[in-house]
DOBAMI-274333 format. One line per 10 residues: number of its first residue (from 1); their letters; for each residue x, y, z of C-alpha. Coordinates in steps of 0.001 Angstrom, whole numbers. Layout:
N
NUM	a	X Y Z ~ ...
***
This chain:
810
1	mrfgyfddan	-27247 -5262 12664 ~ -24129 -5059 10550 ~ -22320 -8074 9141 ~ -19512 -5854 7677 ~ -18566 -2347 6508 ~ -17864 -103 3415 ~ -14389 520 2629 ~ -14614 3349 422 ~ -11341 4387 -298 ~ -10938 884 -2033
11	reyvittpqt	-14688 690 -3487 ~ -15300 -2585 -1722 ~ -18062 -3926 975 ~ -15787 -5842 3411 ~ -17682 -8733 4750 ~ -16793 -9787 8224 ~ -18560 -13167 8665 ~ -19731 -15909 6046 ~ -22818 -16132 7754 ~ -24658 -13408 6257
21	pypwinylgs	-28467 -13279 6580 ~ -28762 -14245 2718 ~ -25893 -14655 432 ~ -24632 -11447 -734 ~ -22973 -11589 -4140 ~ -20935 -9887 -6520 ~ -20623 -10202 -10304 ~ -17572 -10707 -12243 ~ -17056 -9563 -15590 ~ -18580 -6571 -18294
31	eeffglisnt	-18314 -7570 -21575 ~ -18919 -11395 -22880 ~ -17628 -13534 -19806 ~ -19537 -13038 -16397 ~ -19764 -14603 -13120 ~ -21864 -14647 -10147 ~ -20007 -15208 -6921 ~ -21246 -15082 -3102 ~ -19422 -14217 -168 ~ -18736 -18103 115
41	sggyafykda	-17700 -18571 -3453 ~ -20874 -19844 -4554 ~ -22350 -19104 -7753 ~ -21736 -19872 -11732 ~ -20135 -18661 -14645 ~ -21507 -18105 -18348 ~ -20496 -16639 -21450 ~ -22919 -14117 -23150 ~ -26175 -16024 -22249 ~ -27028 -17257 -18837
51	rlrritrfry	-29108 -20171 -20147 ~ -27322 -21256 -23777 ~ -23904 -20843 -22686 ~ -24005 -22014 -18957 ~ -20101 -22952 -18225 ~ -20820 -24269 -14608 ~ -23676 -25808 -12577 ~ -25326 -23842 -9736 ~ -28572 -25259 -7819 ~ -31136 -22824 -7020
61	nsvpidnggr	-33558 -23418 -4003 ~ -30772 -26474 -2603 ~ -30599 -26874 905 ~ -28793 -25708 2601 ~ -28812 -22527 275 ~ -25987 -21777 -2117 ~ -24605 -24973 -3148 ~ -22338 -25390 -6083 ~ -19467 -22692 -6691 ~ -15682 -22510 -7534
71	yfyindggdv	-14574 -24350 -4349 ~ -11085 -24881 -3054 ~ -10354 -27304 -150 ~ -7240 -27911 2010 ~ -5977 -31068 3551 ~ -3902 -30058 6387 ~ -2913 -33444 7991 ~ -6296 -34902 7715 ~ -8172 -31584 8780 ~ -10314 -30480 5926
81	wshtwkpvkk	-11316 -26981 5731 ~ -12268 -24368 2898 ~ -10749 -20388 3581 ~ -14176 -19244 2185 ~ -16009 -21332 5036 ~ -18109 -23094 2529 ~ -18451 -26074 1604 ~ -16536 -27678 4389 ~ -17969 -24978 7053 ~ -15120 -25442 9400
91	dltfyecrhg	-14461 -22651 12000 ~ -12162 -20251 10859 ~ -9696 -18082 12586 ~ -9902 -15346 10356 ~ -12923 -14844 7755 ~ -13000 -11820 5070 ~ -14735 -11651 2031 ~ -13942 -7921 55 ~ -16720 -7229 -2990 ~ -15215 -4896 -5173
101	lgystfiger	-15889 -3409 -8704 ~ -15822 -6600 -11109 ~ -13587 -8543 -8733 ~ -14072 -10524 -4965 ~ -11303 -11215 -2631 ~ -11371 -13978 -72 ~ -9252 -14599 3086 ~ -9572 -17383 4962 ~ -7273 -18788 7897 ~ -6902 -21872 10344
111	ngvrveqlaf	-4140 -23829 11992 ~ -1460 -21870 10665 ~ -2483 -21648 7173 ~ -3845 -18662 5283 ~ -5532 -18731 1839 ~ -6189 -15390 115 ~ -8068 -15714 -3349 ~ -8624 -13224 -5784 ~ -11322 -13597 -8373 ~ -12014 -11507 -11572
121	vpkgvnaevh	-12765 -11387 -15222 ~ -9623 -9420 -17111 ~ -10700 -7121 -19602 ~ -11271 -8673 -23017 ~ -10873 -12185 -21886 ~ -13217 -14968 -21549 ~ -12225 -16477 -18512 ~ -12454 -16113 -15026 ~ -8944 -15632 -12920 ~ -8613 -17015 -9539
131	rlkvkntsnt	-5127 -16366 -8017 ~ -4786 -17930 -4447 ~ -1758 -17089 -2031 ~ -1306 -19846 374 ~ 1240 -19030 3256 ~ 2051 -21012 6588 ~ 1693 -18632 9185 ~ 2720 -21177 11514 ~ 6308 -22201 13234 ~ 6700 -25371 11874
141	nksiklfsfi	6755 -27159 8518 ~ 3668 -27252 6558 ~ 2704 -30491 4110 ~ -702 -29562 2915 ~ -2614 -30632 -154 ~ -5065 -28336 -2052 ~ -8067 -29121 -3856 ~ -9837 -27197 -6421 ~ -13538 -28290 -7779 ~ -16236 -26666 -10268
151	efclwdaqdd	-18824 -28544 -11925 ~ -19477 -28305 -15771 ~ -22992 -27465 -16946 ~ -23838 -29180 -20223 ~ -23879 -26083 -21947 ~ -27992 -25249 -22051 ~ -28926 -24644 -18527 ~ -32606 -25493 -19037 ~ -31560 -28557 -20799 ~ -29012 -29432 -18244
161	atnfqrnfst	-31547 -29469 -15449 ~ -34237 -31777 -17343 ~ -32949 -33846 -19799 ~ -31296 -36420 -17919 ~ -31651 -39337 -20028 ~ -29617 -37582 -22757 ~ -27190 -35669 -20692 ~ -26137 -38462 -18258 ~ -24646 -39730 -21535 ~ -23012 -36712 -23210
171	geveiqgsai	-20192 -35525 -21089 ~ -16766 -35794 -22151 ~ -13356 -34298 -21469 ~ -10128 -34299 -22240 ~ -6984 -33453 -19769 ~ -3521 -32098 -20984 ~ -1014 -31416 -18427 ~ -2736 -29415 -15764 ~ -5450 -28173 -17890 ~ -9044 -29996 -17762
181	yhkteykerr	-11170 -29593 -21155 ~ -15200 -29813 -21124 ~ -16007 -30695 -24577 ~ -19270 -32181 -24343 ~ -20982 -32083 -27793 ~ -18215 -30730 -29649 ~ -17790 -32831 -31895 ~ -21185 -32391 -33132 ~ -22691 -28796 -33622 ~ -20668 -26979 -31293
191	nhyafysvna	-17554 -24754 -31797 ~ -17178 -24306 -28102 ~ -15508 -25551 -24992 ~ -14415 -24529 -21643 ~ -11615 -25486 -19521 ~ -10149 -25461 -15726 ~ -6393 -25178 -15356 ~ -3668 -24169 -12892 ~ -275 -22860 -13431 ~ 1597 -25774 -11121
201	pvaaydtdrd	2166 -29567 -11714 ~ -636 -31523 -10109 ~ -382 -34580 -8215 ~ -3570 -35942 -9308 ~ -7114 -35047 -11106 ~ -10724 -35875 -11478 ~ -13000 -35186 -13759 ~ -15826 -37148 -12711 ~ -17907 -36049 -10031 ~ -18825 -39399 -8399
211	afiglyngfe	-15441 -40669 -8298 ~ -14192 -37017 -6840 ~ -17021 -36312 -4272 ~ -18478 -40032 -3903 ~ -21989 -41215 -4780 ~ -23903 -40212 -1302 ~ -21632 -37270 -118 ~ -22105 -33547 -442 ~ -19741 -30513 -1707 ~ -18458 -30195 2142
221	apdsvregac	-17134 -33890 1995 ~ -15660 -35180 -989 ~ -14361 -38620 -1054 ~ -11079 -37626 -2785 ~ -10438 -34454 -471 ~ -10786 -36543 2663 ~ -9124 -39298 1345 ~ -6107 -36789 464 ~ -5576 -38114 -3195 ~ -7742 -37386 -6489
231	knsvasgwsp	-8234 -40530 -8362 ~ -7123 -39433 -12162 ~ -10856 -40174 -12834 ~ -12208 -39505 -16983 ~ -15758 -38535 -16707 ~ -17801 -40225 -19557 ~ -21242 -39468 -19391 ~ -22525 -38465 -16232 ~ -21530 -35430 -14467 ~ -18041 -33776 -15651
241	iaahqvniel	-16188 -31823 -13199 ~ -12796 -30444 -12812 ~ -10562 -30904 -10048 ~ -7001 -30382 -9236 ~ -4999 -31751 -6321 ~ -1635 -29784 -5873 ~ 807 -30824 -3180 ~ 2140 -27881 -1338 ~ 5094 -27975 1227 ~ 5384 -24514 2815
251	apgeekilif	8488 -23746 5422 ~ 7285 -21079 8356 ~ 6324 -17670 6789 ~ 6555 -19136 3137 ~ 3904 -18234 650 ~ 3274 -19832 -2738 ~ 836 -18558 -5487 ~ -1424 -20604 -7711 ~ -3394 -19281 -10580 ~ -6507 -21222 -11796
261	ilgyvenpde	-8469 -20157 -14800 ~ -11691 -20949 -15588 ~ -12386 -20375 -19485 ~ -14534 -20472 -22881 ~ -13278 -20771 -26025 ~ -15206 -20645 -29642 ~ -13305 -21949 -32484 ~ -13666 -21396 -36612 ~ -15272 -24523 -37897 ~ -12274 -25313 -39812
271	ekweskgvin	-10033 -25058 -36780 ~ -12243 -27027 -34456 ~ -9469 -30025 -34347 ~ -5937 -30076 -33330 ~ -5942 -33728 -34460 ~ -8609 -36253 -35129 ~ -10952 -36290 -31870 ~ -8709 -33856 -30048 ~ -9759 -30603 -29698 ~ -7725 -27096 -30998
281	kapaqaimer	-6367 -26109 -27630 ~ -3950 -23030 -28394 ~ -6784 -20388 -27863 ~ -6980 -21574 -24460 ~ -3442 -21882 -23932 ~ -2575 -18615 -24742 ~ -5068 -17459 -22190 ~ -3221 -19815 -19757 ~ 141 -18437 -20753 ~ -879 -14841 -20468
291	fetnegveea	-1792 -15461 -16475 ~ 716 -17909 -16037 ~ 2443 -15636 -13390 ~ 1547 -13435 -10969 ~ 2688 -10240 -13020 ~ 307 -11442 -15625 ~ -2385 -11319 -13025 ~ -1476 -7935 -11215 ~ -1167 -6458 -14709 ~ -4864 -7470 -15702
301	fkelkanwss	-6172 -6503 -12094 ~ -4752 -3068 -12499 ~ -5873 -2682 -16035 ~ -9452 -3927 -14626 ~ -9541 -1350 -11521 ~ -8454 1520 -13564 ~ -11404 787 -16035 ~ -13543 1226 -13249 ~ -12060 4479 -11968 ~ -12426 6040 -15262
311	llshytlqsd	-16283 4901 -15473 ~ -16951 6131 -12276 ~ -15244 9510 -12942 ~ -17726 10822 -15214 ~ -20146 11687 -12312 ~ -18851 12170 -8960 ~ -20292 13725 -5565 ~ -18982 15752 -2696 ~ -21224 16432 9 ~ -21482 16278 3808
321	deklnrmvni	-23234 12741 3442 ~ -21222 9979 3729 ~ -23873 7394 2662 ~ -24735 9543 -365 ~ -21463 10025 -1500 ~ -20781 6253 -1634 ~ -24129 5525 -3378 ~ -23773 8257 -6274 ~ -19904 7813 -6587 ~ -19514 3923 -5983
331	wnpyqcmvtf	-22359 1319 -5627 ~ -25433 2809 -7362 ~ -23414 3515 -10864 ~ -21861 171 -10391 ~ -25222 -1730 -10233 ~ -26453 353 -13045 ~ -23853 -1324 -14994 ~ -24436 -4672 -13769 ~ -28352 -4250 -14673 ~ -27265 -3142 -18113
341	nmsrsasyfe	-25135 -6378 -18711 ~ -27755 -8591 -17041 ~ -31025 -7077 -17602 ~ -33307 -9248 -15311 ~ -31629 -12632 -16707 ~ -29133 -14235 -13956 ~ -28902 -13580 -10290 ~ -29324 -15482 -7059 ~ -33216 -14666 -7801 ~ -33418 -15116 -11525
351	sgigrgmgfr	-32454 -18352 -13018 ~ -30696 -17062 -16260 ~ -33209 -19716 -17883 ~ -36539 -17749 -17624 ~ -35766 -14559 -18939 ~ -33645 -12613 -21580 ~ -33232 -9170 -21766 ~ -36251 -7091 -21405 ~ -37504 -4523 -23823 ~ -38505 -2150 -20966
361	dsnqdllgfv	-35856 -3544 -18747 ~ -33158 -2657 -21107 ~ -34367 710 -22017 ~ -34819 1686 -18548 ~ -31498 129 -17323 ~ -29354 2344 -20007 ~ -30649 5814 -18562 ~ -28536 4970 -15435 ~ -25405 4065 -17211 ~ -25459 5972 -20595
371	hqiperarer	-22949 8864 -19408 ~ -20167 5856 -18558 ~ -20226 4113 -21840 ~ -22203 6033 -24544 ~ -21354 3602 -27330 ~ -22781 224 -25348 ~ -26015 2390 -25133 ~ -26062 3048 -28846 ~ -25224 -135 -29769 ~ -28109 -1592 -27037
381	ildiaatqfe	-30948 893 -28334 ~ -30286 -701 -31918 ~ -30554 -4018 -30251 ~ -33632 -3539 -28783 ~ -35507 -1459 -31538 ~ -34609 -4521 -33864 ~ -37486 -6624 -31777 ~ -40026 -4395 -32368 ~ -42852 -4899 -35003 ~ -44200 -2448 -37826
391	dgscyhqyqp	-47327 -1537 -35837 ~ -44769 -352 -32967 ~ -45214 -3572 -30443 ~ -42355 -5343 -29710 ~ -41121 -8702 -28167 ~ -41396 -8166 -24373 ~ -37893 -9795 -23885 ~ -34911 -10880 -26247 ~ -31849 -13550 -25759 ~ -28507 -11962 -25375
401	ltkkgnndig	-26626 -14542 -27367 ~ -29049 -14556 -30695 ~ -30125 -10926 -30494 ~ -33885 -12113 -31235 ~ -37227 -11896 -29853 ~ -38056 -14159 -27068 ~ -41323 -16311 -28452 ~ -41988 -17822 -25179 ~ -43031 -14462 -23831 ~ -44135 -12636 -26887
411	sgfnddplwl	-45777 -9552 -27401 ~ -48591 -7229 -26047 ~ -47181 -5268 -23128 ~ -48199 -2003 -24196 ~ -46244 43 -22225 ~ -43041 -1381 -23801 ~ -43058 616 -27099 ~ -42727 4167 -25273 ~ -39482 3044 -23321 ~ -37609 3114 -26637
421	ilgttayike	-38279 6889 -27291 ~ -37025 7510 -23475 ~ -33863 5665 -24127 ~ -32809 7066 -27336 ~ -33464 10902 -26106 ~ -31306 10124 -23252 ~ -28584 8670 -25414 ~ -28904 11621 -27686 ~ -28963 14059 -24984 ~ -25896 12776 -23289
431	tgdfgileek	-23985 12287 -26509 ~ -25558 14775 -29287 ~ -25484 11749 -31822 ~ -28698 12392 -33546 ~ -26959 10608 -36451 ~ -28245 7319 -34568 ~ -31797 8578 -35751 ~ -30677 7620 -39363 ~ -29538 4167 -38518 ~ -31478 1630 -40619
441	vpfdndeknt	-32947 -1076 -38059 ~ -35009 -4193 -39057 ~ -38446 -4838 -37550 ~ -38511 -8198 -36079 ~ -35020 -8904 -36866 ~ -36078 -9121 -40709 ~ -33392 -7284 -42269 ~ -35386 -7212 -45490 ~ -37764 -5062 -43795 ~ -35797 -2152 -42227
451	aslfehlkvs	-36743 1441 -41230 ~ -34992 4328 -39684 ~ -34567 4134 -35795 ~ -36828 7536 -35940 ~ -39720 5607 -37741 ~ -39290 3038 -34697 ~ -40086 5974 -32346 ~ -42790 7518 -34409 ~ -44440 3811 -34611 ~ -43901 3562 -30604
461	fnhvinhlgp	-45588 6882 -30378 ~ -48247 6069 -32667 ~ -48918 2414 -30916 ~ -50515 4094 -28057 ~ -52591 6455 -30090 ~ -53699 3289 -32024 ~ -54813 1325 -28867 ~ -57122 3679 -26799 ~ -60122 2519 -25004 ~ -63627 4229 -24511
471	hglpligrad	-62093 6951 -21949 ~ -59265 7957 -24407 ~ -56781 6100 -22502 ~ -54610 3518 -23569 ~ -55325 -60 -23537 ~ -53277 -2063 -21379 ~ -52590 -5171 -23087 ~ -51543 -8093 -21496 ~ -49864 -5664 -19213 ~ -48233 -2655 -18666
481	wndclnlncf	-45244 -1752 -16462 ~ -46757 -3925 -13547 ~ -46744 -7621 -15625 ~ -48765 -9029 -12653 ~ -51827 -6173 -13343 ~ -53350 -8982 -16031 ~ -56348 -7117 -16919 ~ -57051 -9245 -20109 ~ -55509 -12565 -19351 ~ -57734 -14413 -17288
491	sttpgesfqt	-56879 -17397 -15470 ~ -58338 -19953 -13105 ~ -55877 -23075 -14297 ~ -53158 -23753 -11543 ~ -49743 -23380 -12949 ~ -51120 -21234 -16015 ~ -49210 -18184 -17138 ~ -50764 -14862 -16170 ~ -48595 -13087 -18947 ~ -48629 -15334 -21738
501	tenqaggvae	-52605 -16363 -22046 ~ -54194 -15524 -24591 ~ -55828 -11957 -24456 ~ -59284 -12033 -24036 ~ -61359 -10701 -26865 ~ -62956 -7521 -26950 ~ -62054 -6167 -23572 ~ -61757 -2333 -22733 ~ -58846 -2321 -20222 ~ -57224 952 -20092
511	svfiagmfvy	-54293 1970 -18007 ~ -53780 5388 -16417 ~ -50041 4780 -16096 ~ -49456 4461 -19617 ~ -51318 7525 -20051 ~ -49039 9007 -17569 ~ -46003 7733 -19671 ~ -47478 8902 -23084 ~ -47444 12450 -21359 ~ -44324 12451 -19895
521	igneyitlck	-42631 10138 -22877 ~ -44630 11937 -25229 ~ -43336 15789 -24267 ~ -39704 14141 -24964 ~ -40455 13139 -28110 ~ -42061 16511 -29091 ~ -38692 18032 -28031 ~ -36599 15712 -30155 ~ -38797 16277 -33379 ~ -38467 19829 -32684
531	eigyeeeanr	-34323 19623 -32288 ~ -34515 18039 -35650 ~ -36580 20298 -37674 ~ -39564 18017 -37789 ~ -42144 20797 -36687 ~ -45331 19063 -38324 ~ -44662 15880 -36486 ~ -44460 17761 -33282 ~ -47227 19728 -33649 ~ -49293 16287 -34328
541	aqvevdkmkk	-47642 15044 -31677 ~ -48444 17709 -29239 ~ -52081 17653 -30061 ~ -52046 13540 -28864 ~ -50410 14597 -25970 ~ -52580 17465 -25086 ~ -55715 15149 -25332 ~ -54246 12660 -23243 ~ -53340 14999 -20462 ~ -56915 16157 -20505
551	aviehgydge	-58592 12207 -20675 ~ -56448 11752 -17282 ~ -57781 14456 -15555 ~ -61362 13707 -16839 ~ -61221 9970 -16495 ~ -58343 9183 -14647 ~ -58665 11142 -11185 ~ -60736 9341 -8371 ~ -60728 13063 -6225 ~ -57783 12518 -4138
561	wflraydfyg	-55077 10444 -6506 ~ -54847 8991 -9905 ~ -56546 5756 -10951 ~ -54633 3006 -11817 ~ -56614 1447 -14776 ~ -59983 535 -16194 ~ -60576 -3622 -16009 ~ -61728 -5743 -18647 ~ -65357 -4598 -17936 ~ -64904 -1221 -17910
571	nkigsnenee	-64592 -841 -13827 ~ -62328 1288 -11890 ~ -59243 -18 -10360 ~ -57017 2188 -8064 ~ -60139 3817 -7088 ~ -61705 4811 -3567 ~ -64775 2994 -4819 ~ -62860 -349 -4688 ~ -62935 -2351 -1673 ~ -59285 -3461 -1594
581	gkifiepqgf	-56505 -1770 -3945 ~ -57965 1448 -3585 ~ -54565 3695 -4541 ~ -51676 2800 -6456 ~ -48513 3846 -6561 ~ -47331 4174 -10140 ~ -49718 6599 -11825 ~ -49016 8772 -8991 ~ -45576 8844 -10039 ~ -45556 9071 -13693
591	cimggigvee	-48631 11515 -14057 ~ -47050 13978 -12044 ~ -43674 13513 -14026 ~ -45570 14335 -17035 ~ -46729 17581 -15307 ~ -50440 16386 -15110 ~ -52771 18310 -12475 ~ -49791 20077 -11394 ~ -51040 23516 -11785 ~ -54628 22250 -11067
601	glaekalhsv	-53473 21145 -7447 ~ -54197 17443 -8161 ~ -50392 16471 -8427 ~ -50259 17818 -4566 ~ -53372 15823 -3171 ~ -52046 12571 -5008 ~ -48623 12961 -3479 ~ -50202 13924 135 ~ -52274 10396 -348 ~ -49431 8668 -1214
611	aerldtaygi	-47641 9510 2274 ~ -51104 9089 4012 ~ -51977 5417 2722 ~ -48742 4027 1177 ~ -45712 5187 2743 ~ -44136 3010 5734 ~ -40460 3076 7324 ~ -39003 1165 4945 ~ -40418 2438 1953 ~ -43378 3260 -351
621	vlnnpaftky	-45873 196 -883 ~ -47491 -481 -4123 ~ -51140 -429 -3452 ~ -53208 -253 -781 ~ -55219 -1670 1194 ~ -53596 -5219 -76 ~ -55682 -7897 -1714 ~ -57038 -10245 630 ~ -58588 -12674 -2142 ~ -58125 -13897 -5779
631	yvemgeisty	-59736 -11197 -7914 ~ -59732 -13344 -11186 ~ -60234 -10011 -13567 ~ -56783 -8525 -11917 ~ -54564 -11654 -12864 ~ -51373 -12253 -10930 ~ -51322 -9310 -8587 ~ -53944 -10649 -5809 ~ -52429 -14203 -5743 ~ -49631 -12878 -3666
641	pqgykenagi	-49749 -12942 204 ~ -50599 -9630 1418 ~ -47504 -7178 1543 ~ -45463 -9226 -803 ~ -44225 -8414 -4328 ~ -46931 -6418 -6026 ~ -49566 -7278 -3671 ~ -48663 -3687 -1387 ~ -45185 -5296 -1456 ~ -42594 -2246 -1357
651	fchnnpwiac	-41518 -2758 -4790 ~ -38539 -660 -5223 ~ -38610 291 -9074 ~ -41331 2321 -8612 ~ -40392 4667 -5277 ~ -38178 6978 -7548 ~ -41332 8095 -9561 ~ -42715 9058 -6254 ~ -39212 11370 -5408 ~ -39289 12363 -8805
661	aetvigrgdr	-42823 13522 -8858 ~ -42272 15240 -5355 ~ -39235 17486 -6939 ~ -42034 18569 -9528 ~ -43752 20594 -7137 ~ -40884 21564 -5391 ~ -40526 19648 -2263 ~ -37039 18654 -1986 ~ -36881 17505 1827 ~ -39871 14865 1159
671	afevykkiap	-38206 13993 -2574 ~ -34998 13020 -291 ~ -37063 11250 2293 ~ -38115 8686 -316 ~ -35040 8288 -1584 ~ -33143 7731 1499 ~ -35674 5004 2710 ~ -34735 2324 143 ~ -31095 3236 -617 ~ -29120 354 658
681	ayledisdih	-26458 2500 2384 ~ -28891 3892 4606 ~ -30053 469 5430 ~ -26948 -1378 6794 ~ -27775 -931 10222 ~ -31027 -3234 9462 ~ -29196 -5641 7446 ~ -30845 -8570 9906 ~ -34243 -7021 8742 ~ -33480 -6289 5175
691	ktepyvysqm	-31368 -9529 4566 ~ -29948 -8619 961 ~ -26732 -6859 308 ~ -26200 -3511 1882 ~ -24579 -1887 -1150 ~ -26979 -2772 -3776 ~ -31054 -2216 -4176 ~ -33320 -5119 -4162 ~ -36500 -5035 -6358 ~ -38887 -5713 -3421
701	iagkdavrhg	-39150 -4929 441 ~ -42313 -6657 2206 ~ -44815 -4219 2845 ~ -46544 -3202 5856 ~ -49118 -6086 5611 ~ -46344 -8824 5568 ~ -45394 -11159 8191 ~ -41543 -9783 7547 ~ -42194 -6329 6986 ~ -38957 -4779 5724
711	eaknswltgt	-37406 -8011 4410 ~ -35771 -7374 722 ~ -35777 -10191 -2007 ~ -34409 -9850 -5879 ~ -31390 -7809 -5085 ~ -29179 -6569 -8012 ~ -31351 -7318 -11233 ~ -33656 -4307 -10879 ~ -34771 -1187 -12530 ~ -34570 168 -9459
721	aawnfitisq	-30815 919 -9803 ~ -31275 3070 -12986 ~ -34140 4993 -11657 ~ -32766 6043 -8509 ~ -29348 6795 -10144 ~ -31347 9314 -12227 ~ -33568 10639 -9435 ~ -30857 11569 -6873 ~ -28306 12836 -10046 ~ -30801 14394 -12015
731	wilgikpdyk	-33963 15515 -10301 ~ -32617 16032 -6929 ~ -29235 17134 -7128 ~ -30296 18474 -10569 ~ -27590 17836 -13051 ~ -29482 17111 -16192 ~ -28219 16365 -19944 ~ -30160 18516 -22083 ~ -29786 18999 -26098 ~ -28273 22715 -25522
741	glkvdpcipa	-26265 21693 -22393 ~ -26335 20598 -18709 ~ -29425 22166 -17093 ~ -29036 22574 -13467 ~ -32418 22514 -11559 ~ -31813 21204 -8158 ~ -34502 19986 -5420 ~ -33036 19342 -1992 ~ -33684 19205 1343 ~ -33866 22812 2354
751	dwkgytvtre	-31307 22024 5386 ~ -28297 21337 2929 ~ -25772 23833 2814 ~ -24343 22800 -477 ~ -22203 20292 -2530 ~ -20154 19630 -5541 ~ -20883 17673 -8441 ~ -18237 16764 -11265 ~ -19536 15854 -14379 ~ -18181 14836 -17771
761	fkgalyeiti	-20231 15946 -20759 ~ -19622 15845 -24460 ~ -15933 15958 -23977 ~ -15782 18632 -21494 ~ -15313 18366 -17651 ~ -17790 20646 -15340 ~ -16848 21319 -11679 ~ -20590 22364 -10294 ~ -20744 24038 -6909 ~ -23961 24384 -5446
771	snphhvcrgv	-24686 26810 -2678 ~ -27784 27213 -811 ~ -27408 30049 1806 ~ -30551 30679 2076 ~ -31631 27094 2665 ~ -34400 26863 -94 ~ -35413 23716 -1812 ~ -35553 24768 -5026 ~ -34625 28147 -7197 ~ -31583 28635 -9285
781	kemlvdgkki	-30947 32531 -8103 ~ -27541 33066 -10007 ~ -25066 31091 -12100 ~ -21572 31658 -13159 ~ -19807 29649 -15741 ~ -15843 30551 -15664 ~ -16674 33529 -13500 ~ -19199 35005 -16128 ~ -22945 35200 -15099 ~ -25260 33390 -17319
791	egntipnfte	-29024 33896 -18006 ~ -30859 30992 -17173 ~ -30021 27787 -15736 ~ -28440 25586 -18696 ~ -25016 25602 -18800 ~ -23740 25983 -22457 ~ -22259 23230 -24094 ~ -18419 23149 -24698 ~ -16539 20396 -26481 ~ -13605 20593 -24357
801	gthkvevtlg	-11544 21775 -20952 ~ -12435 22324 -17321 ~ -15078 24665 -16849 ~ -16039 25663 -13233 ~ -19796 26657 -12508 ~ -20929 28371 -9395 ~ -24703 27977 -8872 ~ -26427 30011 -5952 ~ -30102 28856 -4737 ~ -32448 31632 -3506
***
């Protein structure tokens, strides 16, 4: 069942009913100011850090769901409604929400009044713009009252939600003209305030929540709106809000435009005050003046759309598959940009309070967007590396506002260091910027203790070989990629964190997954060393990679598939010897991506086992059989009900690794089958089952053992976005950046006739046409570059111009 449709020409998803199976959201902003906005205008805004600079409140787990947002109310002669349906939830004669790239539009009509809203964050501006066009579509004059509403968060979202004995006494505002300023704690240690304004005279306003809503009402029926008049309340402690009342007279067919600005300002300490106790409003007023007219809004909106057109032009696909085109050209790269900005911090499933930017997460996220804005990828790599310790270990997360490691989570996730190598090599292949390796980067953000980025990569590599277990396989630490497989963090205490309990002393828990990573990423490290002339280091690394490959085949293969791990006591996990959890997905992907067992036929056996034991109609489950009881020595994984999350759920992040592995052994049909099963555009028709947005990936889909098989959770912020873009663009469509040029090595379904990829790379534009006349899955028979046949399958580097590449498979 569908709840909307794709408008590919406008790069929008059009939602035609407000009652979607779950709130379907979009992200506003791509620099420092961000907003989450649902299809009924729910959500919140923040500056840089969703916890430490939260601007508006949002109530997770609210009943009913999705309460709080940027709301607008119409009082039309006593008939109160909202054009976004929520919060009032009155029937509308027309409703539409369009989620586009960095913006959303809403149209609602009732009783001859039509309201059209555009919401976006302009480039380079720390503010949301909300333009409302209010039109009288009836044959009679209309005298209506429009009310705005947002609720200010008192900056630290964690403290705001818990420290009521203080926070109910701190709220402060200023009102000047049609702007309401939130200045809580400004006179003390803060140099920032928020504001909410409208470009029209207001009949009245409210800044106190209880005065506007009423103590016992909800958002759907505020007192001021029902009574048709705000009270000019001034918040003093309690809960500051911003609500404007604008009275509008409309003749038949007449339209009026109102522009609301929700913004954030930081003032230098010496420029905090306009006069004693009065905040310096000049920066806020400059923003308001810029967007005072519709022309100013239109200009900024055009700039935003042009920016996204430019970003998405770096890699485009023309194929016979409409759904594939929209994923590759629009929604997948868009989601990659959002995950790069947010990591795993702020969504409708991540509160923005408990998590910062992940070390492994951010390194993987940049894989999917480095071709769009490589300079920001460079900055991110250096930020991530600065949270590393001298021994190669690192903070698992860091806070985006401070860029310092998150002590609450700490270190000890032993796959983390390797991801820095993969992120850095991807960046250098894309840009040719070997100079990044010479950048001085601190350890633990201590500027007195720095080393070159290359040294950071070296200690990342060494961290694995300095932490090996009895089988010569890497020790797992607190966890590896699967945070919920906690082989050293035992816990029998309810509510205790599995990831942050102290590691058990003397454990020998080993990870076959990290071993596969080490071989795959170790080969990337070796190639990089050779490229920069570090032959001795390359040779040293090759010895270690070869040893690891041998250890995996000897001690990490279970006859039909790769083991997952050895536990604290040295027992196998992910083995046919186990009663439950006999096979896991992760090592089957990464070991084969690293080339382990390919020549010996072990890879093909493992992938056959994946298809036989883990595959479902909605994707590949993480493990099988599901755990039906709690295994204390495995940690969090067995706490979930069967079929959910890491306990045999379809964890979408690792499905692409299987598709990549299938291309390693040349099975293009199967690789694309794996890709399609979780790609959202292919799931639109089952939105009533899938529930989350049909335009972006979700982290998890309920597995075959679950009551709700096929239902997704945790949409938007998932490494699935980057990995599936890498999988389709590089491993299946086969256009891979390399140090020497673009390598062309497709592995596609045999029935494909061909396709064209346009790819910007190092200053040049390549129009690459792939023809498959013999209907094979793999094998470049001939390649012409600008009409000249070249040997091999790597397009040489050009620095400018447009180059036509013709590739024939066979």
